[in-house]
C-alpha positions, 0 to 999 in steps of 0.5 A, a space after each residue: 458465510 461467517 459460521 459463528 461471529 458472535 462467538 468469534 468463530 470464522 471459517 478461514 482467515 479471509 473472514 477476519 479481514 476489516 472492522 479494525 479497531 480505533 486507538 487514540 493516541 494520547 501519549 503523542 497528544 501530550 508530548 506534542 502538545 496537540 489540542 485535538 484528539 488524535 485517533 488511529 485506524 489500526 489497519 496493521 491488526 488485519 491478518 495479513 498486516 496491512 489495509 491491502 488485505 481489504 482490496 485482495 479480497 474484494 478485487 478477487 471476489 469481483 473477479 470471479 463474479 466477473 468470470 476472469 479467474 477460476 481455480 488454477 488461475 495464476 494471480 500476478 500483481 506488481 506490488 510493494 509487498 502488502 497488496 501481495 499479501 491480500 491477494 495471496 490470503 484470499 488466493 490461498 482460500 480459493 486455490 489460486 496460484 500467485 506471483 508478485 514483481 517487487 522493486 529492490 527497495 522493498 524489505 526482505 521481510 515482505 518478500 519472505 512473508 509472500 514466499 511463506 505464503 506460497 507465492 513466487 517473487 521477481 525482483 526489478 530495479 527501483 530507479 527506473 521509469 514505469 513504462 521500462 521493460 524491467 519495471 515491476 508493472 511491466 514485468 508482470 505483463 511478461 510473466 502474464 504473456 508467457 503463461 497465456 502462451 502456454 494455453 493451460 493451467 500451470 502446475 508449480 514446477 512449470 510456473 517456477 521455470 517461467 518466473 526463474 526465466 523472467 528473473 534471469 532476464 531481469 537480473 541480466 538487463 536483457 531488455 529487448 528480450 523483455 520488450 519482445 515478449 511485452 509486444 506479443 499480443 495475447 488474448 485474455 484467459 483464465 490461466 493468468 490475471 493482473 487485478 492491477 491495483 493502480 487501475 482497478 475499480 474495486 481498489 477505491 471501492 473497497 474503502 468507499 464500501 468498507 473502510 470509510 463507513 466502518 470509521 463513519 460508524 465507529 465515530 457516529 459521524 463525529 470526525 473532522 479530519 482524515 489523514 492518509 498516505 497516498 499510494 495507488 490512491 485507492 484509500 484516500 479516494 474511496 473514503 473520500 468519496 464516501 465521507 464527503 457524501 455523508 459529512 463534511 470531513 476534510 481529507 488531507 493526503 501524505 506523500 513522501 519527498 521525491 513523489 509527484 502527488 503534491 506537485 501535481 495537486 498544486 497545479 504542475 503539469 505531470 510531465 514537469 512533475 516527473 522531471 522533479 520525481 526521484 527515489 525515496 526509502 519509505 515504502 507504499 506511499 508516493 508515485 511516479 505515475 498518476 493511477 487511474 485509482 486516484 482522484 486528487 480533486 477529493 483530496 482537500 490538501 497534501 502534506 509532504 514528508 521526508 524519509 528522516 521524518 517518516 522513520 523518526 516518527 515511526 520509531 518514536 511512535 513504537 516507544 511512546 505508544 507501543 504501536 509497531 507500525 510501518 514507516 508510511 504510518 510514521 509519515 501520516 502521523 508526522 505530516 498530520 501533526 505538522 499540518 495541525 500545527 501549521 494551520 493552528 487547528 484546535 478542538 477537532 477529531 482526527 483520525 490517522 489511517 495506519 496501513 501496515 505493521 512494522 514487523 515488515 521493516 524490522 531490519 530497515 526502519 527499526 535497524 540503526 545500522 540500516 539507517 546510518 548506512 542511508 545517512 539518516 539520523 538515529 536520534 529520533 527526538 532530535 529530529 522531532 524537536 520541529 514539531 514541538 
């Protein structure tokens, strides 16, 4: 329970998750001559720095109710970082241990942040198929199996040994050994639990129950468009479920070049779409799978944005509005402006979901040397001229 909400006094950090403010982007409207009101749902102001704090809390609360975890359980999750932080915050408050598997492309800042929160980390290759035994999805299952085989709650040293062993197998590309561990049948037990944000029903339900309702109430129901990136699909699916129940809001997804969402939405079979999938640099959105947590039928349209456009807009946003957001926020802003201009939309109230903070990307998106190393332009205004 919140001890004194009116005075802003809380019992722990988990209690301040959500209820994020709305910020209007007046300078962006003026610069790009957009004849609409552009607002941001500032999810980067959650205590862990992202919208994923919401699902970390809600998923684990329900796991407790359903008897899937108890004090001493190890929470394991494949993540690009932000969901890991959300899970870690809740885990700290309840006495759980955490292990996260992360693709190599994910920023060092996120790894260090998770370690600062007491988590163990295993890095995996980025450019591999989801079903490969060394993918970050499957490596999470490897760790779970090894923990459950111990048939007890592990201390930090015992958990560290398992994590180090698995990281070594991944580093040395011991695919057979990883697959053998995956093939071993283990019964679900309290010792280890994978929430699996990609199939957990409480992922979209979080945004149905909380995020969408907050937005609707903040605008007294007077909004016309919502733009959001599509990662696991939980945010856009859950929000669209609610907004289409209470109003006629148009919900538009943002997808990076290399992801398959836009292709599948436009009628391509998943098998064919996968042939066109490739890696990209922006983190947290796009997929090379169609998770159970996404319902593309609830997404009215999808705009595709490339890495260059995403990062240039992210950097420009910081200088224009003083909002230091992550690269996917730049994707959402670029995609929204592109859509509004191409569709000649005017006089509407538009809400953008900015999922995380730019502090996770200071050595990447905001680092000229890193951009140049990846053959990206650092003259942001030049790139953004296409929207003028």
